[in-house]
PASEBA-1860 file (N, C-alpha, C; in nm, 3 decimals):
! residues 305
1> MKNILLFL> 6.087/9.705/9.705/6.207/9.771/9.769/6.268/9.677/9.873 ~ 6.184/9.610/9.953/6.240/9.518/10.055/6.314/9.402/9.992 ~ 6.270/9.354/9.876/6.340/9.251/9.807/6.474/9.294/9.751 ~ 6.479/9.420/9.705/6.603/9.469/9.657/6.705/9.485/9.766 ~ 6.657/9.538/9.879/6.749/9.555/9.999/6.797/9.420/10.042 ~ 6.710/9.322/10.047/6.749/9.185/10.091/6.852/9.135/9.995 ~ 6.832/9.150/9.862/6.924/9.097/9.761/7.061/9.169/9.784 ~ 7.059/9.300/9.803/7.189/9.366/9.819/7.266/9.322/9.945
9> GLLYSALG> 7.185/9.302/10.047/7.252/9.254/10.174/7.315/9.110/10.153 ~ 7.244/9.024/10.086/7.300/8.894/10.057/7.420/8.900/9.966 ~ 7.418/8.991/9.871/7.526/9.005/9.775/7.647/9.059/9.843 ~ 7.634/9.154/9.930/7.747/9.204/10.008/7.811/9.100/10.096 ~ 7.721/9.019/10.157/7.769/8.918/10.247/7.847/8.809/10.162 ~ 7.790/8.769/10.046/7.858/8.669/9.966/7.997/8.721/9.911 ~ 8.004/8.853/9.887/8.131/8.899/9.837/8.237/8.921/9.950 ~ 8.195/8.900/10.073/8.289/8.909/10.184/8.303/9.050/10.242
17> YSQFNFPQ> 8.220/9.141/10.202/8.230/9.283/10.254/8.204/9.281/10.404 ~ 8.127/9.192/10.456/8.092/9.197/10.593/8.210/9.187/10.691 ~ 8.322/9.125/10.644/8.435/9.111/10.732/8.504/9.246/10.761 ~ 8.473/9.350/10.682/8.539/9.479/10.701/8.449/9.578/10.771 ~ 8.319/9.534/10.800/8.236/9.625/10.868/8.195/9.559/11.008 ~ 8.214/9.639/11.117/8.204/9.575/11.245/8.100/9.645/11.346 ~ 7.989/9.700/11.291/7.909/9.782/11.383/7.849/9.692/11.496 ~ 7.820/9.564/11.475/7.761/9.477/11.570/7.865/9.419/11.659
25> QEMKLDIE> 7.990/9.438/11.623/8.099/9.367/11.702/8.187/9.460/11.781 ~ 8.187/9.584/11.746/8.283/9.676/11.806/8.248/9.726/11.942 ~ 8.344/9.741/12.026/8.335/9.802/12.152/8.456/9.894/12.176 ~ 8.432/10.020/12.206/8.541/10.113/12.222/8.528/10.175/12.364 ~ 8.642/10.170/12.432/8.643/10.221/12.571/8.764/10.306/12.591 ~ 8.746/10.430/12.641/8.861/10.517/12.674/8.919/10.479/12.815 ~ 9.047/10.461/12.819/9.114/10.421/12.943/9.196/10.539/12.990 ~ 9.183/10.585/13.108/9.264/10.695/13.155/9.396/10.640/13.220
33> INHHLKKK> 9.489/10.605/13.134/9.609/10.548/13.181/9.690/10.646/13.272 ~ 9.684/10.781/13.240/9.757/10.876/13.320/9.705/10.868/13.467 ~ 9.582/10.858/13.479/9.528/10.854/13.615/9.574/10.724/13.689 ~ 9.578/10.615/13.621/9.625/10.489/13.679/9.767/10.499/13.728 ~ 9.849/10.575/13.649/9.989/10.590/13.686/10.017/10.705/13.787 ~ 9.897/10.780/13.822/9.911/10.886/13.916/10.012/10.994/13.882 ~ 10.010/11.028/13.744/10.099/11.131/13.695/10.029/11.223/13.608 ~ 10.049/11.353/13.626/9.986/11.449/13.538/10.070/11.478/13.416
41> DYHPEISG> 10.004/11.503/13.305/10.062/11.537/13.180/10.177/11.441/13.149 ~ 10.151/11.312/13.162/10.245/11.205/13.144/10.199/11.123/13.027 ~ 10.287/11.084/12.936/10.248/11.005/12.820/10.327/10.877/12.825 ~ 10.276/10.773/12.893/10.346/10.647/12.916/10.365/10.565/12.787 ~ 10.279/10.581/12.679/10.286/10.513/12.561/10.279/10.360/12.574 ~ 10.152/10.317/12.584/10.123/10.172/12.593/10.195/10.104/12.467 ~ 10.256/9.989/12.500/10.331/9.921/12.397/10.314/9.773/12.388 ~ 10.245/9.705/12.481/10.223/9.567/12.473/10.114/9.515/12.572
49> MTMLENDF> 10.064/9.403/12.543/9.962/9.345/12.629/9.959/9.190/12.617 ~ 9.921/9.129/12.731/9.905/8.987/12.732/9.786/8.950/12.822 ~ 9.747/8.822/12.824/9.642/8.778/12.915/9.691/8.652/12.994 ~ 9.640/8.651/13.117/9.665/8.535/13.206/9.530/8.510/13.268 ~ 9.476/8.387/13.244/9.341/8.357/13.283/9.253/8.463/13.220 ~ 9.179/8.535/13.309/9.087/8.639/13.250/9.141/8.779/13.267 ~ 9.262/8.801/13.310/9.316/8.932/13.335/9.401/8.977/13.224 ~ 9.400/9.104/13.202/9.495/9.168/13.099/9.613/9.235/13.173
57> YVVCEKDN> 9.724/9.219/13.113/9.855/9.279/13.163/9.906/9.368/13.059 ~ 9.923/9.504/13.094/9.964/9.600/12.996/10.098/9.663/13.038 ~ 10.184/9.678/12.936/10.318/9.739/12.971/10.335/9.867/12.882 ~ 10.397/9.959/12.935/10.423/10.098/12.872/10.566/10.118/12.837 ~ 10.585/10.177/12.729/10.723/10.209/12.688/10.805/10.300/12.782 ~ 10.737/10.394/12.844/10.799/10.494/12.924/10.769/10.487/13.066 ~ 10.736/10.362/13.116/10.702/10.348/13.256/10.747/10.207/13.294 ~ 10.803/10.191/13.415/10.845/10.061/13.462/10.744/9.993/13.549
65> RILKYDTQ> 10.621/9.985/13.507/10.516/9.917/13.573/10.434/9.834/13.482 ~ 10.381/9.722/13.530/10.287/9.642/13.460/10.150/9.675/13.514 ~ 10.050/9.714/13.436/9.921/9.742/13.479/9.830/9.619/13.458 ~ 9.759/9.577/13.563/9.671/9.456/13.557/9.536/9.507/13.561 ~ 9.450/9.456/13.459/9.316/9.492/13.445/9.219/9.370/13.446 ~ 9.100/9.388/13.499/9.003/9.275/13.498/8.932/9.270/13.364 ~ 8.833/9.185/13.353/8.759/9.173/13.221/8.687/9.298/13.184 ~ 8.647/9.376/13.275/8.580/9.506/13.246/8.680/9.625/13.230
73> FNLVDSIK> 8.808/9.590/13.228/8.918/9.677/13.223/8.919/9.780/13.334 ~ 8.889/9.731/13.455/8.912/9.809/13.577/9.049/9.777/13.622 ~ 9.130/9.875/13.663/9.267/9.856/13.714/9.257/9.780/13.847 ~ 9.325/9.663/13.862/9.327/9.594/13.984/9.461/9.583/14.048 ~ 9.566/9.619/13.978/9.699/9.608/14.030/9.799/9.684/13.949 ~ 9.901/9.734/14.011/10.014/9.804/13.946/10.141/9.735/13.990 ~ 10.211/9.665/13.907/10.329/9.591/13.950/10.457/9.661/13.902 ~ 10.541/9.701/14.000/10.658/9.776/13.967/10.770/9.681/13.928
81> IPLLSELP> 10.835/9.718/13.811/10.943/9.640/13.757/11.074/9.707/13.811 ~ 11.162/9.629/13.876/11.286/9.693/13.923/11.377/9.725/13.803 ~ 11.474/9.819/13.833/11.562/9.861/13.722/11.700/9.807/13.757 ~ 11.772/9.780/13.647/11.910/9.733/13.662/12.006/9.850/13.653 ~ 12.084/9.863/13.755/12.171/9.983/13.767/12.274/9.993/13.652 ~ 12.307/9.875/13.601/12.410/9.876/13.494/12.362/9.906/13.357 ~ 12.223/9.912/13.341/12.167/9.941/13.215/12.088/10.073/13.213 ~ 12.082/10.144/13.095/11.996/10.265/13.084/11.847/10.228/13.120
89> KPEYEGIA> 11.772/10.326/13.141/11.633/10.305/13.171/11.561/10.240/13.052 ~ 11.491/10.127/13.076/11.434/10.045/12.969/11.323/10.107/12.895 ~ 11.292/10.065/12.771/11.179/10.097/12.698/11.109/9.967/12.657 ~ 11.012/9.925/12.733/10.946/9.798/12.712/10.847/9.807/12.596 ~ 10.859/9.712/12.510/10.777/9.713/12.389/10.673/9.598/12.382 ~ 10.701/9.495/12.462/10.617/9.377/12.455/10.613/9.296/12.588 ~ 10.512/9.223/12.615/10.501/9.143/12.736/10.438/9.012/12.711 ~ 10.487/8.906/12.775/10.425/8.772/12.766/10.448/8.705/12.911
97> VYKDHFLL> 10.368/8.597/12.930/10.378/8.526/13.060/10.406/8.377/13.033 ~ 10.498/8.325/13.119/10.531/8.181/13.120/10.536/8.139/13.263 ~ 10.440/8.053/13.308/10.432/8.015/13.439/10.426/8.140/13.532 ~ 10.523/8.163/13.627/10.524/8.278/13.709/10.624/8.381/13.660 ~ 10.661/8.378/13.533/10.758/8.469/13.476/10.690/8.570/13.382 ~ 10.717/8.693/13.396/10.693/8.791/13.285/10.807/8.799/13.198 ~ 10.798/8.788/13.073/10.904/8.819/12.977/10.871/8.947/12.901 ~ 10.972/9.036/12.904/10.952/9.168/12.853/11.056/9.206/12.744
105> SDEKNVTI> 11.014/9.257/12.632/11.117/9.296/12.526/11.155/9.446/12.556 ~ 11.285/9.466/12.580/11.336/9.597/12.607/11.414/9.644/12.487 ~ 11.343/9.740/12.415/11.403/9.796/12.294/11.523/9.874/12.314 ~ 11.522/9.953/12.421/11.633/10.046/12.453/11.763/9.973/12.467 ~ 11.759/9.861/12.542/11.881/9.785/12.576/11.898/9.659/12.484 ~ 11.813/9.639/12.391/11.815/9.536/12.291/11.829/9.405/12.365 ~ 11.732/9.374/12.460/11.740/9.250/12.533/11.597/9.208/12.572 ~ 11.587/9.080/12.616/11.462/9.031/12.672/11.485/9.015/12.822
113> IDFTNKTI> 11.389/9.060/12.891/11.397/9.054/13.042/11.311/8.944/13.100 ~ 11.364/8.868/13.191/11.294/8.768/13.273/11.260/8.831/13.409 ~ 11.132/8.859/13.438/11.090/8.926/13.558/11.010/8.826/13.641 ~ 11.065/8.783/13.757/10.997/8.688/13.846/11.044/8.707/13.986 ~ 10.953/8.690/14.085/10.990/8.699/14.226/11.059/8.836/14.249 ~ 11.006/8.942/14.191/11.050/9.076/14.217/11.195/9.103/14.164 ~ 11.242/9.014/14.085/11.385/9.030/14.034/11.382/9.026/13.884 ~ 11.480/9.084/13.821/11.488/9.080/13.673/11.627/9.032/13.634
121> IPISVPEI> 11.630/8.948/13.527/11.752/8.902/13.468/11.746/8.911/13.319 ~ 11.844/8.975/13.253/11.846/8.979/13.110/11.861/8.832/13.046 ~ 11.791/8.809/12.939/11.804/8.679/12.872/11.892/8.699/12.745 ~ 11.988/8.617/12.728/12.071/8.628/12.609/12.004/8.566/12.488 ~ 11.982/8.648/12.383/11.925/8.600/12.254/12.012/8.666/12.147 ~ 12.123/8.595/12.106/12.216/8.666/12.011/12.152/8.717/11.883 ~ 12.043/8.648/11.852/11.979/8.680/11.712/11.917/8.820/11.709 ~ 11.894/8.880/11.826/11.829/9.014/11.834/11.932/9.130/11.843
129> NGMKDDSG> 12.059/9.089/11.855/12.156/9.188/11.876/12.161/9.307/11.784 ~ 12.124/9.278/11.658/12.124/9.391/11.556/11.989/9.460/11.546 ~ 11.892/9.414/11.626/11.763/9.467/11.623/11.743/9.579/11.720 ~ 11.746/9.703/11.682/11.737/9.816/11.778/11.651/9.930/11.713 ~ 11.609/10.016/11.800/11.534/10.141/11.758/11.408/10.092/11.682 ~ 11.389/10.151/11.563/11.266/10.116/11.482/11.279/9.981/11.425 ~ 11.390/9.910/11.433/11.397/9.768/11.385/11.413/9.670/11.502 ~ 11.368/9.715/11.619/11.380/9.634/11.736/11.273/9.524/11.751
137> VEGIAIDA> 11.277/9.446/11.855/11.177/9.347/11.892/11.051/9.421/11.947 ~ 10.950/9.420/11.870/10.828/9.496/11.903/10.720/9.406/11.977 ~ 10.726/9.277/11.951/10.621/9.193/12.007/10.688/9.063/12.059 ~ 10.632/9.011/12.171/10.674/8.886/12.225/10.551/8.804/12.270 ~ 10.548/8.674/12.236/10.435/8.600/12.271/10.485/8.460/12.308 ~ 10.406/8.382/12.396/10.454/8.255/12.449/10.334/8.158/12.435 ~ 10.372/8.043/12.379/10.290/7.923/12.372/10.338/7.827/12.483 ~ 10.277/7.836/12.602/10.331/7.766/12.720/10.325/7.614/12.699
145> EAKKCYLM> 10.212/7.569/12.636/10.197/7.427/12.613/10.313/7.370/12.530 ~ 10.355/7.438/12.424/10.457/7.396/12.339/10.595/7.436/12.385 ~ 10.600/7.510/12.489/10.731/7.566/12.545/10.800/7.644/12.431 ~ 10.721/7.735/12.377/10.779/7.820/12.271/10.763/7.965/12.296 ~ 10.860/8.043/12.256/10.850/8.191/12.274/10.874/8.248/12.134 ~ 10.800/8.346/12.094/10.812/8.412/11.964/10.848/8.556/11.977 ~ 10.945/8.606/11.901/10.991/8.744/11.905/10.972/8.803/11.772 ~ 10.892/8.913/11.760/10.860/8.980/11.634/10.936/9.111/11.616
153> QEKTGSNG> 11.011/9.116/11.512/11.079/9.246/11.476/10.977/9.344/11.424 ~ 10.991/9.471/11.463/10.895/9.571/11.415/10.908/9.584/11.255 ~ 11.023/9.602/11.205/11.047/9.614/11.062/11.200/9.608/11.045 ~ 11.242/9.602/10.923/11.379/9.612/10.892/11.405/9.753/10.836 ~ 11.535/9.785/10.836/11.574/9.920/10.783/11.534/9.936/10.636 ~ 11.533/9.826/10.556/11.493/9.827/10.417/11.343/9.836/10.401 ~ 11.268/9.811/10.510/11.123/9.830/10.514/11.053/9.722/10.431 ~ 11.118/9.618/10.382/11.050/9.518/10.298/10.999/9.400/10.382
161> YSILLDCD> 11.053/9.377/10.503/11.009/9.262/10.570/11.037/9.277/10.722 ~ 10.986/9.180/10.799/11.016/9.170/10.945/11.067/9.024/10.970 ~ 11.129/9.005/11.075/11.186/8.872/11.114/11.111/8.828/11.238 ~ 11.061/8.703/11.236/11.001/8.635/11.346/11.095/8.527/11.395 ~ 11.132/8.538/11.521/11.219/8.432/11.586/11.135/8.333/11.656 ~ 11.162/8.209/11.627/11.092/8.095/11.684/11.190/8.030/11.786 ~ 11.159/8.048/11.919/11.253/8.009/12.020/11.195/7.896/12.109 ~ 11.285/7.803/12.149/11.247/7.708/12.262/11.272/7.771/12.396
169> ITEDNGHI> 11.182/7.729/12.495/11.193/7.776/12.626/11.242/7.662/12.712 ~ 11.352/7.689/12.790/11.396/7.594/12.893/11.417/7.681/13.021 ~ 11.432/7.613/13.137/11.451/7.676/13.267/11.586/7.628/13.322 ~ 11.648/7.724/13.380/11.781/7.698/13.438/11.784/7.776/13.573 ~ 11.789/7.695/13.684/11.797/7.759/13.820/11.686/7.858/13.840 ~ 11.573/7.828/13.789/11.453/7.918/13.823/11.435/8.036/13.720 ~ 11.526/8.040/13.620/11.511/8.147/13.519/11.506/8.085/13.384 ~ 11.452/8.172/13.298/11.418/8.132/13.161/11.541/8.146/13.065
177> KLTTKNSI> 11.557/8.042/12.981/11.652/8.055/12.868/11.576/8.039/12.737 ~ 11.617/8.116/12.635/11.554/8.111/12.506/11.660/8.065/12.400 ~ 11.631/7.966/12.326/11.715/7.922/12.216/11.645/7.936/12.088 ~ 11.697/8.011/11.993/11.637/8.037/11.864/11.654/7.912/11.776 ~ 11.536/7.862/11.726/11.541/7.738/11.636/11.525/7.786/11.484 ~ 11.442/7.877/11.462/11.418/7.921/11.329/11.397/8.074/11.323 ~ 11.451/8.135/11.216/11.430/8.281/11.186/11.343/8.285/11.061 ~ 11.225/8.335/11.077/11.125/8.332/10.961/11.114/8.475/10.910
185> IINHTYLG> 11.126/8.491/10.780/11.124/8.623/10.716/10.979/8.642/10.661 ~ 10.919/8.754/10.711/10.776/8.783/10.666/10.791/8.905/10.568 ~ 10.752/8.880/10.446/10.766/8.983/10.339/10.644/9.073/10.331 ~ 10.661/9.202/10.335/10.551/9.302/10.336/10.530/9.357/10.195 ~ 10.607/9.319/10.100/10.603/9.400/9.970/10.470/9.376/9.894 ~ 10.392/9.278/9.935/10.260/9.260/9.872/10.170/9.386/9.891 ~ 10.199/9.459/10.000/10.118/9.583/10.030/10.148/9.688/9.941 ~ 10.256/9.675/9.865/10.304/9.788/9.782/10.409/9.873/9.859
193> KEKDTISR> 10.500/9.926/9.787/10.608/10.001/9.846/10.616/10.144/9.793 ~ 10.506/10.212/9.799/10.504/10.352/9.745/10.601/10.429/9.825 ~ 10.648/10.548/9.765/10.741/10.633/9.836/10.694/10.677/9.972 ~ 10.784/10.659/10.068/10.760/10.701/10.199/10.661/10.621/10.284 ~ 10.609/10.510/10.231/10.522/10.426/10.311/10.603/10.319/10.393 ~ 10.547/10.281/10.502/10.615/10.195/10.597/10.510/10.085/10.640 ~ 10.558/9.968/10.652/10.484/9.859/10.716/10.554/9.817/10.847 ~ 10.478/9.810/10.955/10.545/9.775/11.084/10.456/9.695/11.167
201> YSDIYVYN> 10.508/9.597/11.243/10.437/9.522/11.346/10.447/9.590/11.475 ~ 10.344/9.586/11.558/10.346/9.653/11.687/10.328/9.550/11.806 ~ 10.273/9.437/11.777/10.246/9.340/11.886/10.211/9.206/11.829 ~ 10.233/9.100/11.906/10.191/8.964/11.868/10.123/8.892/11.985 ~ 10.043/8.783/11.946/9.983/8.698/12.049/9.969/8.563/11.996 ~ 9.979/8.461/12.080/9.957/8.322/12.037/9.822/8.272/12.082 ~ 9.749/8.206/11.991/9.622/8.144/12.027/9.606/8.020/11.938 ~ 9.583/7.900/12.010/9.567/7.778/11.934/9.689/7.749/11.836
209> HKIYALKL> 9.808/7.777/11.888/9.935/7.749/11.814/9.948/7.834/11.688 ~ 9.870/7.941/11.674/9.886/8.035/11.566/9.925/8.171/11.620 ~ 10.005/8.243/11.544/10.053/8.371/11.588/9.970/8.478/11.523 ~ 9.919/8.572/11.602/9.843/8.687/11.545/9.924/8.821/11.569 ~ 9.952/8.885/11.465/10.040/9.004/11.463/9.960/9.124/11.424 ~ 9.972/9.232/11.502/9.905/9.364/11.474/10.002/9.447/11.387 ~ 9.946/9.488/11.267/10.027/9.555/11.172/9.962/9.686/11.126 ~ 10.054/9.785/11.100/10.015/9.917/11.045/10.095/9.954/10.919
217> HYPENPKY> 10.018/9.995/10.817/10.078/10.036/10.692/10.054/10.188/10.683 ~ 10.153/10.271/10.681/10.136/10.420/10.685/10.252/10.490/10.623 ~ 10.257/10.624/10.615/10.165/10.721/10.679/10.051/10.769/10.592 ~ 10.065/10.759/10.460/9.955/10.801/10.373/9.841/10.702/10.373 ~ 9.716/10.753/10.400/9.605/10.658/10.415/9.637/10.540/10.502 ~ 9.650/10.554/10.624/9.697/10.445/10.708/9.594/10.319/10.702 ~ 9.651/10.207/10.693/9.576/10.084/10.694/9.621/9.990/10.807 ~ 9.523/9.921/10.869/9.554/9.837/10.979/9.516/9.692/10.950
225> YIDEINID> 9.598/9.602/10.994/9.583/9.458/10.969/9.607/9.381/11.095 ~ 9.540/9.258/11.095/9.583/9.152/11.185/9.629/9.042/11.095 ~ 9.756/8.993/11.111/9.809/8.882/11.036/9.807/8.753/11.117 ~ 9.758/8.649/11.051/9.758/8.518/11.115/9.870/8.428/11.061 ~ 9.956/8.384/11.142/10.075/8.307/11.092/10.071/8.165/11.149 ~ 10.061/8.068/11.062/10.049/7.931/11.101/10.188/7.874/11.124 ~ 10.240/7.887/11.244/10.377/7.851/11.276/10.396/7.698/11.260 ~ 10.298/7.619/11.298/10.322/7.475/11.289/10.338/7.426/11.146
233> AIRKDKPK> 10.261/7.482/11.051/10.275/7.449/10.912/10.414/7.494/10.858 ~ 10.453/7.607/10.903/10.590/7.661/10.857/10.703/7.568/10.901 ~ 10.696/7.526/11.032/10.794/7.435/11.088/10.798/7.307/11.014 ~ 10.681/7.254/10.979/10.668/7.124/10.914/10.721/7.131/10.770 ~ 10.684/7.236/10.696/10.721/7.241/10.549/10.859/7.298/10.529 ~ 10.910/7.374/10.621/11.038/7.440/10.600/11.048/7.514/10.464 ~ 10.967/7.623/10.443/10.965/7.688/10.315/11.108/7.744/10.275 ~ 11.124/7.753/10.155/11.259/7.802/10.101/11.303/7.928/10.169
241> DWKIDNSN> 11.427/7.926/10.221/11.488/8.046/10.285/11.401/8.092/10.404 ~ 11.307/8.006/10.451/11.218/8.043/10.559/11.144/8.178/10.532 ~ 11.107/8.198/10.408/11.033/8.320/10.374/10.889/8.297/10.355 ~ 10.803/8.382/10.399/10.660/8.367/10.378/10.605/8.504/10.338 ~ 10.488/8.498/10.267/10.418/8.625/10.239/10.272/8.595/10.210 ~ 10.199/8.689/10.163/10.058/8.677/10.144/10.018/8.578/10.031 ~ 10.116/8.531/9.963/10.081/8.445/9.847/10.046/8.300/9.890 ~ 10.078/8.263/10.002/10.056/8.122/10.051/9.973/8.130/10.177
249> KKYFNSKE> 9.842/8.099/10.160/9.745/8.115/10.267/9.766/8.004/10.373 ~ 9.839/7.899/10.342/9.865/7.790/10.433/9.952/7.846/10.549 ~ 10.038/7.935/10.512/10.131/7.989/10.614/10.094/8.121/10.676 ~ 10.017/8.201/10.590/9.998/8.345/10.624/9.866/8.393/10.572 ~ 9.788/8.450/10.666/9.656/8.512/10.626/9.648/8.646/10.688 ~ 9.588/8.746/10.619/9.587/8.882/10.671/9.441/8.936/10.657 ~ 9.389/8.999/10.757/9.263/9.072/10.757/9.280/9.218/10.784 ~ 9.230/9.297/10.693/9.237/9.440/10.712/9.122/9.484/10.810
257> ITDFINKE> 9.160/9.567/10.907/9.065/9.613/11.003/9.053/9.767/11.008 ~ 9.092/9.825/10.896/9.105/9.974/10.887/8.962/10.038/10.928 ~ 8.854/9.982/10.883/8.721/10.039/10.905/8.690/10.033/11.054 ~ 8.754/9.952/11.127/8.725/9.936/11.265/8.792/10.028/11.358 ~ 8.912/10.070/11.318/9.000/10.156/11.396/8.976/10.305/11.355 ~ 8.972/10.394/11.455/8.959/10.534/11.436/9.078/10.584/11.358 ~ 9.051/10.664/11.256/9.157/10.708/11.164/9.263/10.796/11.237 ~ 9.222/10.857/11.346/9.320/10.939/11.424/9.413/10.859/11.511
265> DSNIEAVV> 9.382/10.734/11.526/9.458/10.645/11.611/9.563/10.572/11.530 ~ 9.674/10.633/11.494/9.770/10.569/11.414/9.868/10.481/11.480 ~ 9.861/10.484/11.620/9.959/10.403/11.694/9.891/10.290/11.772 ~ 9.832/10.190/11.699/9.775/10.080/11.764/9.889/9.992/11.801 ~ 9.900/9.956/11.929/10.019/9.904/11.986/10.014/9.773/12.057 ~ 9.891/9.720/12.090/9.887/9.599/12.168/9.762/9.517/12.128 ~ 9.779/9.388/12.126/9.672/9.296/12.090/9.680/9.161/12.160 ~ 9.556/9.115/12.202/9.545/8.980/12.257/9.415/8.921/12.190
273> LSKKDNYF> 9.406/8.786/12.187/9.289/8.718/12.150/9.237/8.638/12.265 ~ 9.120/8.670/12.320/9.066/8.612/12.438/9.018/8.469/12.414 ~ 9.060/8.367/12.491/9.008/8.232/12.481/8.860/8.229/12.536 ~ 8.829/8.321/12.620/8.693/8.316/12.683/8.588/8.352/12.586 ~ 8.607/8.460/12.505/8.499/8.502/12.416/8.532/8.506/12.265 ~ 8.661/8.471/12.230/8.709/8.469/12.090/8.703/8.606/12.040 ~ 8.739/8.705/12.112/8.740/8.847/12.067/8.886/8.893/12.076 ~ 8.924/8.971/11.970/9.048/9.044/11.982/9.026/9.166/12.068
281> YIINDDKM> 9.126/9.194/12.148/9.131/9.326/12.227/9.255/9.401/12.178 ~ 9.228/9.522/12.135/9.336/9.605/12.068/9.343/9.736/12.140 ~ 9.466/9.783/12.165/9.485/9.913/12.237/9.573/9.998/12.156 ~ 9.534/10.129/12.148/9.629/10.227/12.089/9.700/10.302/12.210 ~ 9.819/10.357/12.187/9.898/10.412/12.290/9.845/10.546/12.346 ~ 9.777/10.621/12.261/9.703/10.738/12.306/9.608/10.776/12.193 ~ 9.515/10.861/12.227/9.417/10.904/12.131/9.460/11.047/12.089 ~ 9.520/11.066/11.974/9.587/11.188/11.941/9.494/11.305/11.926
289> SDKKDKTT> 9.367/11.278/11.901/9.274/11.382/11.890/9.217/11.429/12.027 ~ 9.262/11.363/12.133/9.204/11.383/12.263/9.319/11.448/12.353 ~ 9.293/11.577/12.391/9.394/11.643/12.464/9.416/11.584/12.600 ~ 9.320/11.503/12.651/9.344/11.444/12.778/9.428/11.312/12.771 ~ 9.470/11.284/12.645/9.556/11.169/12.616/9.499/11.043/12.665 ~ 9.374/11.018/12.639/9.315/10.886/12.680/9.346/10.782/12.578 ~ 9.347/10.665/12.632/9.378/10.546/12.541/9.247/10.475/12.509 ~ 9.241/10.425/12.387/9.122/10.361/12.343/9.139/10.210/12.334
297> LYKLKNPF> 9.048/10.133/12.389/9.045/9.987/12.383/8.938/9.943/12.279 ~ 8.981/9.864/12.180/8.883/9.811/12.082/8.865/9.662/12.106 ~ 8.742/9.624/12.092/8.703/9.480/12.107/8.644/9.432/11.977 ~ 8.703/9.326/11.917/8.665/9.290/11.776/8.656/9.138/11.769 ~ 8.538/9.098/11.720/8.509/8.953/11.700/8.616/8.898/11.603 ~ 8.667/8.777/11.637/8.777/8.716/11.554/8.729/8.704/11.411 ~ 8.792/8.784/11.320/8.756/8.777/11.174/8.810/8.662/11.101 ~ 8.887/8.576/11.162/8.946/8.460/11.089/8.850/8.346/11.101
305> E> 8.737/8.355/11.170/8.649/8.239/11.189/8.508/8.275/11.129
END
């Protein structure tokens, strides 16, 4: 019997099943976001996350504060983002850091915000003008070494693809400018386009010059993925029409993490990959089965290595 069990274990490992089972790697932690914002019966809807050194910075769609957490996810600071009187109240969907600047994607006002020295200035990015509501910029990530900023569209109205904008970063009088160099089309049709199914990105992060994108395919039998996008290879090869999909592993690789995420958590919204421990940290905006509206943090060993 022992030999049979050993053989089955080796067979499952050889077939790659181990990458979809994470019992030795998972860590789940409920975060009381409502308590941190000192509001009762309030649903801030976490929407993005980034890392600076060893700290996590979390932004919410329905609150104008950045929540700073340490490595144990203890709240250490709450940073208020000022409002612009000439614009409607923002809905922040993503956050990234460049030097002493926070860059925030504001879906409501279809703009990118440069927040530094307690002031905010909208950044002009003409390519996002048509990206709004459920087709808005859902993720923002920065490769500071390469002076690059990436903006990820949630999905298109046709639901077949998302657009990734590859932007150069420059500074002008202490504020950030973004210049789009490439618009990359990411095709989701390999997942299948059954009636009423949707594929959407919710956040992105850059690690070692690769972009990691958090993706959900729903609503029937929700499936969760992390996509790895090799942006350097794409820039070098300039693929036809700048289109990529799952057929070319040189540009695009995808790992399903459905077995790792609670099935009731259909709104996984934020992701980072820690340089310190090579783990993905993933947050959902609330735990729908929990009346206290707690948020769950997932910690997952990098499945791409």
